[in-house]
C-alpha positions in Angstrom: -32.8 14.2 -4.6 -34.2 10.8 -3.8 -32.5 7.7 -4.0 -35.0 6.4 -6.7 -34.5 9.6 -9.0 -30.4 9.9 -8.8 -28.6 10.1 -12.3 -25.9 7.4 -11.4 -24.4 8.1 -14.6 -24.0 11.8 -14.0 -22.7 10.9 -10.7 -19.9 8.7 -12.1 -19.2 11.3 -14.9 -20.0 8.3 -17.7 -22.5 8.1 -20.6 -25.2 5.6 -20.6 -23.5 3.6 -23.0 -20.5 3.2 -21.0 -19.1 -0.3 -20.6 -18.7 -2.1 -17.1 -15.1 -1.7 -17.1 -15.5 2.2 -17.8 -17.9 2.6 -15.2 -15.4 0.7 -12.7 -12.5 2.7 -13.6 -14.6 5.9 -13.2 -15.5 4.7 -9.8 -12.0 4.2 -8.5 -10.9 7.5 -9.7 -13.6 9.4 -7.8 -13.0 7.0 -4.8 -9.6 7.8 -4.5 -10.7 11.5 -4.4 -13.6 11.2 -2.1 -12.5 8.4 0.4 -12.9 9.5 3.9 -9.4 8.3 4.8 -8.3 10.8 2.5 -10.8 13.7 3.7 -11.0 13.2 7.4 -13.9 15.0 9.1 -15.3 16.0 5.6 -18.8 15.6 5.5 -19.1 16.8 1.9 -16.7 14.1 0.6 -18.2 11.5 2.9 -21.5 12.0 1.4 -20.2 12.1 -2.1 -18.3 8.8 -1.5 -21.6 7.3 -0.6 -23.2 8.6 -3.7 -20.6 7.3 -5.9 -20.4 3.9 -4.1 -24.2 3.6 -4.7 -23.9 4.2 -8.3 -21.1 1.9 -8.7 -22.7 -0.9 -6.7 -26.0 -0.6 -9.1 -24.2 0.1 -12.6 -21.4 -2.3 -12.2 -24.0 -5.3 -11.8 -25.7 -6.3 -15.0 -29.0 -7.0 -13.3 -29.2 -4.2 -11.3 -28.2 -1.9 -14.0 -30.9 -3.2 -16.6 -33.5 -2.5 -13.6 -32.1 0.9 -13.2 -32.2 1.7 -16.9 -35.7 0.4 -17.1 -37.1 2.2 -14.1 -34.9 5.1 -13.6 -34.1 4.0 -10.1 -33.2 0.7 -8.0 -34.0 -1.1 -4.8 -33.1 -4.4 -3.9 -36.7 -5.1 -3.4 -37.8 -4.6 -6.9 -39.0 -7.6 -8.7 -36.8 -7.9 -11.9 -39.6 -9.8 -13.8 -42.3 -6.9 -12.7 -39.6 -4.1 -13.8 -39.1 -5.6 -17.3 -42.9 -6.0 -18.0 -43.1 -2.4 -17.2 -40.2 -1.6 -19.6 -41.3 -3.5 -22.4 -44.9 -2.1 -22.4 -46.7 -4.8 -20.1 -48.3 -1.5 -18.4 -49.6 0.2 -21.5 -49.6 3.9 -21.2 -47.8 4.0 -17.6 -45.6 7.0 -17.1 -43.4 8.2 -14.4 -43.2 11.8 -13.2 -41.6 13.4 -10.0 -43.3 16.1 -8.1 -41.4 18.4 -5.5 -43.4 18.6 -2.4 -43.3 20.7 0.9 -39.3 21.3 2.0 -37.9 20.5 -1.2 -38.9 16.7 -0.8 -39.5 14.6 -4.2 -41.9 12.1 -4.7 -42.0 9.9 -7.8 -45.4 8.8 -8.9 -46.5 6.5 -11.7 -49.7 7.2 -14.2 -51.5 3.8 -15.0 -54.5 5.3 -16.6 -54.3 2.9 -19.4 -53.1 -0.1 -17.6 -55.3 -3.4 -18.4 -55.5 -4.9 -15.0 -57.0 -8.2 -16.5 -53.2 -8.7 -17.9 -51.8 -8.9 -14.5 -54.6 -10.9 -12.9 -54.4 -13.7 -15.5 -50.7 -13.4 -15.7 -48.2 -15.7 -14.1 -48.0 -13.4 -11.2 -51.1 -11.9 -9.5 -51.6 -7.9 -9.6 -51.1 -7.6 -6.0 -47.7 -9.3 -6.0 -46.3 -7.3 -9.0 -47.3 -4.0 -7.5 -46.1 -4.8 -4.1 -42.7 -5.6 -5.7 -42.4 -2.8 -7.4 -43.2 -0.1 -4.9 -41.6 -2.0 -1.9 -38.2 0.2 -2.6 -40.0 3.6 -2.4 -39.0 4.1 1.4 -35.5 4.9 -0.1 -33.9 2.4 2.4 -33.1 -1.4 2.0 -35.2 -3.9 4.0 -32.7 -6.3 4.7 -29.1 -6.5 5.9 -26.4 -4.7 3.4 -22.9 -5.7 3.1 -20.3 -3.1 3.7 -18.1 -1.6 1.2 -14.5 -3.1 0.6 -11.7 -1.0 1.8 -8.1 -0.7 -0.1 -4.9 0.4 1.6 -1.3 0.5 0.3 1.3 -1.3 2.1 5.1 -0.8 2.0 7.2 -3.8 2.8 10.9 -4.1 2.6 12.9 -6.1 0.0 13.6 -9.0 2.4 10.3 -9.1 4.1 8.6 -9.6 0.7 11.0 -12.5 -0.5 11.3 -14.3 2.8 8.0 -13.5 4.6 7.2 -10.9 7.2 4.3 -9.0 9.1 2.8 -6.0 8.0 1.0 -3.6 10.5 -1.3 -1.0 9.5 -4.0 1.4 11.0 -7.2 1.6 9.6 -9.3 4.6 10.1 -12.6 4.0 11.4 -15.3 6.6 11.7 -17.5 6.6 14.5 -21.2 7.7 14.5 -20.4 10.6 17.2 -17.8 12.0 14.2 -14.6 10.8 16.2 -12.1 8.8 14.1 -10.5 5.9 16.1 -7.3 3.9 14.7 -7.7 0.0 14.3 -4.3 -1.8 14.1 -4.3 -4.6 11.7 -1.6 -7.1 11.2 -1.4 -9.4 8.1 1.6 -12.0 7.6 3.0 -12.1 4.1 3.9 -15.3 2.3 7.6 -15.8 1.0 7.7 -14.7 -2.3 5.2 -11.8 -2.1 5.4 -9.6 -5.4 5.3 -5.8 -5.8 1.6 -4.9 -6.7 0.3 -7.9 -5.2 -3.4 -7.6 -3.8 -4.1 -9.4 -0.5 -7.7 -10.1 1.0 -8.3 -9.9 4.4 -11.8 -11.0 5.1 -14.2 -8.8 7.2 -11.9 -5.7 7.8 -13.6 -3.3 5.1 -16.6 -0.9 6.0 -19.1 -2.3 8.4 -22.5 -3.5 6.8 -25.8 -1.8 7.6 -28.8 -3.4 9.2 -26.2 -6.3 10.5 -25.1 -7.1 7.2 -21.5 -8.4 6.9 -18.5 -6.2 6.8 -16.7 -5.8 3.5 -13.2 -6.9 2.8 -9.5 -5.2 3.2 -7.6 -5.4 0.3 -3.7 -4.6 0.7 -1.7 -3.2 -2.4 1.7 -4.5 -1.8 4.6 -2.1 -2.8 8.0 -3.8 -2.3 11.4 -1.8 -1.6 14.4 -2.0 -3.8 17.9 -3.4 -3.2 21.2 -1.8 -4.2 22.6 -5.1 -5.6 19.8 -7.5 -6.4 16.7 -6.6 -8.7 13.6 -8.6 -8.9 11.6 -9.5 -11.7 8.5 -11.9 -10.7 10.3 -14.6 -9.0 13.7 -14.3 -10.6 16.5 -12.2 -9.4 19.1 -10.2 -11.5 22.2 -9.1 -10.5 25.5 -7.4 -12.5 28.8 -9.4 -11.5 32.2 -7.5 -12.1 35.0 -9.9 -13.6 38.5 -9.4 -14.7 39.6 -10.0 -18.3 41.5 -12.9 -17.4 38.7 -14.5 -15.9 36.7 -13.6 -19.1 39.4 -15.0 -21.4 40.5 -18.0 -19.6 37.4 -19.0 -17.6 37.0 -19.1 -14.0 35.1 -20.2 -11.1 33.9 -17.3 -8.9 31.8 -16.6 -5.9 28.8 -14.4 -6.3 26.0 -13.1 -3.7 22.6 -14.8 -3.9 19.3 -14.2 -1.8 19.8 -17.3 0.0 18.8 -17.4 3.5 22.0 -18.3 5.0 22.6 -15.0 6.2 20.7 -11.5 7.3 22.2 -10.3 4.0 21.7 -13.1 1.7 24.0 -16.0 0.9 26.9 -17.0 -1.4 27.2 -19.6 -4.3 29.9 -20.4 -6.7 29.3 -19.5 -10.4 31.2 -21.1 -13.6 32.6 -18.4 -15.8 33.2 -20.0 -19.5 36.1 -19.4 -21.3 35.7 -16.5 -23.7 33.0 -14.9 -22.0 31.9 -11.5 -23.0 31.1 -8.5 -21.1 27.3 -8.2 -20.7 26.8 -12.0 -21.3 24.0 -13.5 -18.8 24.5 -16.8 -17.2 21.6 -18.4 -15.2 21.8 -20.1 -11.8 19.1 -22.5 -11.5 16.7 -22.2 -8.5 18.7 -19.5 -7.0 15.8 -16.6 -7.3 12.6 -16.4 -4.9 10.3 -18.8 -3.7 7.1 -18.5 -5.4 4.1 -17.2 -3.1 1.5 -18.6 -5.8 3.1 -21.9 -6.7 3.9 -24.7 -4.3 7.4 -25.7 -4.6 8.5 -23.6 -7.5 11.5 -21.3 -7.5 12.9 -18.6 -9.7 16.4 -18.5 -10.9 19.2 -16.1 -10.5 20.2 -14.3 -13.9 23.9 -12.9 -13.3 25.1 -10.4 -16.0 28.8 -10.2 -16.0 30.7 -7.0 -16.7 34.4 -7.3 -17.6 36.2 -4.7 -15.9 39.7 -3.7 -17.2 42.2 -2.9 -14.3 44.3 0.3 -14.5 47.7 -0.5 -16.1 50.7 1.8 -14.8 54.0 -0.4 -14.9 56.0 -0.9 -18.5 56.1 -4.5 -17.9 52.1 -5.2 -17.9 51.8 -2.7 -20.7 54.5 -4.8 -22.8 52.5 -8.3 -22.0 49.4 -6.7 -23.2 50.9 -5.6 -26.5 52.4 -8.9 -26.9 49.0 -10.4 -26.3 47.8 -8.2 -29.2 50.3 -9.5 -31.6 49.6 -13.3 -30.7 46.0 -12.6 -30.9 45.2 -10.2 -33.8 41.6 -9.3 -34.0 39.3 -6.5 -34.9 36.2 -6.4 -32.8 34.7 -3.7 -34.9 34.7 -5.7 -38.3 31.4 -7.0 -38.0 30.1 -3.7 -37.2 31.5 -2.1 -40.5 30.2 -4.9 -42.6 26.5 -4.3 -41.6 26.8 -0.5 -42.6 
């Protein structure tokens, strides 16, 4: 099937009424399946990837899609005004047909038997200009430079590298014309505060362009590792810290871990526990979180959730003290619960 007569909608598996977002989603799903990096040395998958990329390039761009819907094919050399004139009847009686020639090659033919040539001659554009623009794409190849496709890689980085900044090293598979695959090392410096899921653009490291066109871009999707103590949400850090019943009841000043860069495994800071603190209560430590990678000077907070830990009581003296405490401070912590039933 020639480039001019490909059914781009069928290639992407969408209806002609599909939205631009639906088209992009369909392309991404198919791209993950047929990407050359996922199917090394698979010519069928490589050809399929080229076809769906071509379909996405046209259908995801409204102007290109309009020309494709009007003529049934698209080329960068088609004049939009001429295509629209043909679609709205500027070429009355015009029709398109496909003929299969020797060897299965397909040719596109237009019948302009009822076309009024005087309209083209007297219009804003001359007859020669309109036809030369309309048929300049029949060669099947663009006449000028074409930019390369973008490339997307996932990069896994450690918890501390994402917070403090680090270097990501990946190897990009490059497919040579002779069928060989070479690995191109690429290093990307991460800003401190890089987030999980962040998309980082590396210009010019995508697929090479055609006919001396510019290369596409590389996009790194960052996936950050977890930490056994700290939990990150955006630029805020969450941590659960155990305290004793005495610290919770009377209040205290305790030392808690932070992500501060005073040491290889974080830092330390003092936190005031107010008297009467309950288990599960959250206390905020201002600007003890992550330095923002997108907002200059912004720093997140550290949220400390306290957990009251009851120590094991074994000696009789300690038990008697607790009984005395209960007598002196009678309380039914479940009273409010029953009142709501």
